[in-house]
C-alpha positions as CSV (number, residue, x, y, z in Angstrom):
1,M,8.0,10.5,-23.5
2,A,10.2,9.1,-20.9
3,T,9.0,8.5,-17.3
4,T,11.6,8.5,-14.7
5,I,11.1,6.5,-11.3
6,S,13.8,7.0,-8.2
7,T,14.3,5.9,-5.0
8,N,16.8,5.4,-2.7
9,S,15.6,1.9,-1.4
10,K,17.0,-0.9,-3.3
11,N,14.1,-3.1,-2.0
12,Y,11.5,-0.9,-3.8
13,F,13.9,-0.5,-6.9
14,D,14.2,-4.1,-7.2
15,K,10.5,-4.8,-7.0
16,I,9.0,-2.0,-9.3
17,K,12.0,-3.2,-11.6
18,K,10.4,-6.6,-11.6
19,Y,6.9,-5.3,-11.8
20,L,7.7,-3.0,-14.9
21,N,9.7,-6.0,-16.6
22,N,6.9,-8.2,-16.3
23,K,4.7,-5.9,-18.2
24,K,7.0,-5.8,-21.1
25,L,7.8,-2.2,-20.7
26,C,10.9,-0.8,-22.4
27,L,13.1,0.6,-19.7
28,T,16.9,1.0,-18.3
29,S,18.1,1.6,-15.1
30,S,21.0,3.2,-13.4
31,F,22.5,3.6,-9.6
32,N,24.2,7.1,-9.0
33,N,24.8,8.8,-5.6
34,G,22.8,6.3,-3.9
35,V,19.7,7.0,-5.8
36,Y,18.4,4.2,-8.0
37,T,16.2,5.4,-10.8
38,L,14.5,3.3,-13.5
39,I,13.6,5.3,-17.2
40,I,10.5,4.1,-18.9
41,F,10.5,4.9,-22.8
42,N,7.6,5.7,-25.1
43,L,4.6,6.2,-22.6
44,D,1.9,8.7,-23.4
45,E,0.3,10.5,-20.6
46,V,-2.7,7.9,-19.9
47,T,-0.2,5.3,-19.9
48,T,1.7,6.7,-17.0
49,H,-1.1,7.9,-14.9
50,Y,-2.6,4.4,-15.3
51,L,0.8,2.8,-14.3
52,I,1.4,5.2,-11.6
53,Q,-1.9,4.1,-10.1
54,K,-1.1,0.7,-10.5
55,M,2.1,0.2,-9.1
56,T,0.8,2.7,-6.0
57,R,-1.7,-0.2,-5.3
58,H,0.5,-2.8,-6.0
59,F,3.5,-1.6,-3.7
60,H,0.6,-0.3,-1.2
61,L,2.2,3.1,-1.2
62,T,0.4,6.0,0.7
63,S,-0.1,9.1,-0.8
64,Q,2.7,10.6,1.1
65,L,5.3,8.0,-0.3
66,E,3.7,7.7,-3.9
67,P,5.7,11.0,-4.8
68,L,8.7,9.9,-3.1
69,A,8.8,6.5,-4.8
70,L,7.4,7.4,-8.2
71,A,9.0,11.0,-8.8
72,A,8.1,11.4,-12.5
């Protein structure tokens, strides 16, 4: 299973990518039409839910920003 995270903010993209790299996750990144995208591979549903919760708290995202920054 793969999870996709997309944002149009270069700042958030860099922070999230660094955070995920520190967690030693297998991912790939791309930039297309003004949208930065990270694809994280080999995550089960529980790991994905836990990771989204951790990143939401880590980057101080509100419940309104979470779906925008962490579109899965």
